[in-house]
C-alpha positions as CSV (number, residue, x, y, z in Angstrom):
1,M,10.0,4.4,-10.9
2,M,7.5,6.9,-9.3
3,Q,8.6,9.6,-6.9
4,I,6.2,11.3,-4.5
5,N,4.8,14.0,-6.9
6,E,3.7,11.2,-9.3
7,I,2.4,8.9,-6.5
8,L,0.2,11.9,-5.5
9,E,-1.5,11.8,-8.9
10,Y,-2.5,8.3,-8.5
11,L,-3.6,8.3,-4.8
12,P,-6.1,10.7,-3.1
13,H,-4.4,10.2,0.4
14,R,-2.5,13.0,2.0
15,Y,-0.5,13.4,5.2
16,P,-1.0,11.7,7.7
17,F,-2.5,8.8,5.7
18,L,-0.2,8.6,2.5
19,L,1.7,5.4,3.2
20,V,3.6,5.0,0.0
21,D,6.9,7.1,-0.3
22,R,8.4,5.7,-3.6
23,V,7.5,3.1,-6.2
24,T,10.6,1.4,-7.4
25,E,9.2,-1.0,-10.0
26,I,6.0,-1.2,-12.0
27,E,4.8,-3.5,-14.7
28,K,1.3,-2.5,-16.0
29,G,-1.1,-5.5,-15.4
30,T,1.4,-7.5,-13.5
31,S,3.2,-6.2,-10.5
32,I,4.5,-3.2,-8.4
33,K,7.1,-2.6,-5.8
34,G,7.4,0.3,-3.5
35,Y,8.3,1.4,0.0
36,K,7.5,3.5,3.0
37,N,9.9,4.8,5.4
38,I,8.8,4.3,9.0
39,S,9.8,7.2,11.1
40,F,9.5,7.6,14.8
41,N,7.6,10.8,14.1
42,E,4.6,8.9,12.5
43,P,1.5,10.1,14.4
44,F,0.3,6.5,15.1
45,F,3.3,5.9,17.4
46,Q,1.9,8.2,20.0
47,G,-0.6,5.7,21.0
48,H,0.6,2.4,19.5
49,F,2.3,1.9,21.9
50,P,4.0,4.9,23.7
51,D,6.7,2.7,25.4
52,N,6.9,0.1,22.7
53,P,6.3,1.7,19.3
54,I,4.9,-0.8,16.6
55,M,3.3,0.1,13.3
56,P,-0.3,-1.0,13.6
57,G,-1.1,-4.1,11.3
58,V,-4.1,-2.5,9.8
59,L,-1.7,0.3,8.6
60,I,0.6,-2.3,7.0
61,I,-2.5,-3.6,5.1
62,E,-3.5,0.0,4.1
63,A,-0.1,0.6,2.9
64,M,-0.1,-2.5,0.7
65,A,-3.6,-1.6,-0.6
66,Q,-2.3,1.9,-1.5
67,L,0.4,0.5,-3.5
68,A,-1.9,-2.1,-5.1
69,G,-4.3,0.7,-5.9
70,I,-1.6,2.5,-7.9
71,L,-1.1,-0.8,-10.0
72,G,-4.9,-0.9,-10.5
73,F,-4.9,2.7,-11.8
74,V,-1.9,2.2,-14.0
75,T,-3.3,-1.1,-15.4
76,V,-6.5,0.6,-16.5
77,G,-5.0,3.8,-17.5
78,R,-7.0,6.0,-15.0
79,K,-6.2,8.5,-12.2
80,P,-8.3,9.9,-9.5
81,A,-8.3,13.3,-11.6
82,D,-10.6,11.2,-14.0
83,G,-13.2,11.2,-11.2
84,V,-12.5,7.6,-9.9
85,V,-10.9,6.2,-6.7
86,Q,-9.7,2.9,-5.6
87,Y,-11.2,1.8,-2.4
88,L,-10.0,-1.1,-0.1
89,A,-12.8,-3.5,-0.7
90,G,-11.4,-6.5,1.3
91,S,-8.4,-8.3,2.7
92,S,-8.0,-12.1,3.3
93,K,-5.3,-14.4,4.4
94,A,-3.5,-11.7,6.4
95,R,-0.5,-13.0,8.3
96,F,1.8,-10.9,10.4
97,K,5.2,-12.4,11.0
98,R,7.0,-9.6,13.1
99,P,6.6,-6.1,14.2
100,V,7.4,-3.0,12.1
101,L,9.4,-0.4,14.2
102,P,10.6,3.0,13.9
103,G,13.6,3.2,11.7
104,D,12.4,0.4,9.3
105,R,11.9,0.6,5.6
106,L,8.6,-1.1,4.8
107,D,9.2,-2.7,1.3
108,M,6.1,-3.7,-0.4
109,E,5.2,-5.8,-3.4
110,A,1.7,-6.4,-5.0
111,E,1.1,-8.7,-7.8
112,F,-2.1,-8.5,-9.9
113,L,-4.1,-11.7,-9.8
114,S,-7.5,-10.7,-11.4
115,G,-9.7,-7.9,-12.3
116,K,-13.4,-7.8,-13.2
117,R,-16.0,-5.0,-13.4
118,G,-13.8,-2.7,-11.5
119,I,-12.8,-5.1,-8.7
120,Y,-9.2,-6.1,-8.6
121,K,-7.4,-8.7,-6.6
122,F,-3.8,-8.6,-5.6
123,E,-1.4,-10.8,-3.7
124,C,0.7,-8.5,-1.5
125,R,3.7,-8.9,0.7
126,A,5.6,-6.4,3.2
127,L,9.2,-7.0,4.1
128,V,11.8,-5.3,6.3
129,D,15.4,-6.0,5.5
130,G,14.3,-8.9,3.2
131,E,12.3,-10.6,5.9
132,V,8.6,-11.0,5.3
133,V,6.5,-9.1,7.9
134,C,3.1,-9.5,6.3
135,T,1.3,-11.2,3.7
136,A,-2.3,-10.8,2.4
137,E,-4.7,-10.9,-0.5
138,I,-6.2,-7.5,-1.1
139,L,-9.3,-6.4,-3.0
140,T,-9.6,-2.9,-4.4
141,A,-12.9,-1.5,-6.0
142,E,-12.8,1.3,-8.5
143,R,-15.7,3.7,-8.0
144,E,-16.7,7.1,-9.5
145,V,-16.6,10.0,-7.1
């Protein structure tokens, strides 16, 4: 399990763009699970949408990519402090099943599919109350900064 202080060692993101609150399970080279608590106070709800707040789908993809990036770093034994970052390099097969609303806990899972020359592929899912809200394949690219 990783709490926020350790997550901050693996992700360069900070408020308001850090989208992983906790890592609940991690198995190097295999899989990771974590979550983001979705508060009505999230800045994106001001404009998406003021009378019907819904978490933007691109931010659900970003949250899953951040979680996958942690797994990528752990798998290769590196951190941003080593002068590298994991960029979101692509997503495919994204499907959105239902909206994510204020008060939801966005549970996320990423499974490591492959890695070659710093490009990593993950199968990701996001769930709320056990119901799938989004699935996608996500690519991250490790690059020196």
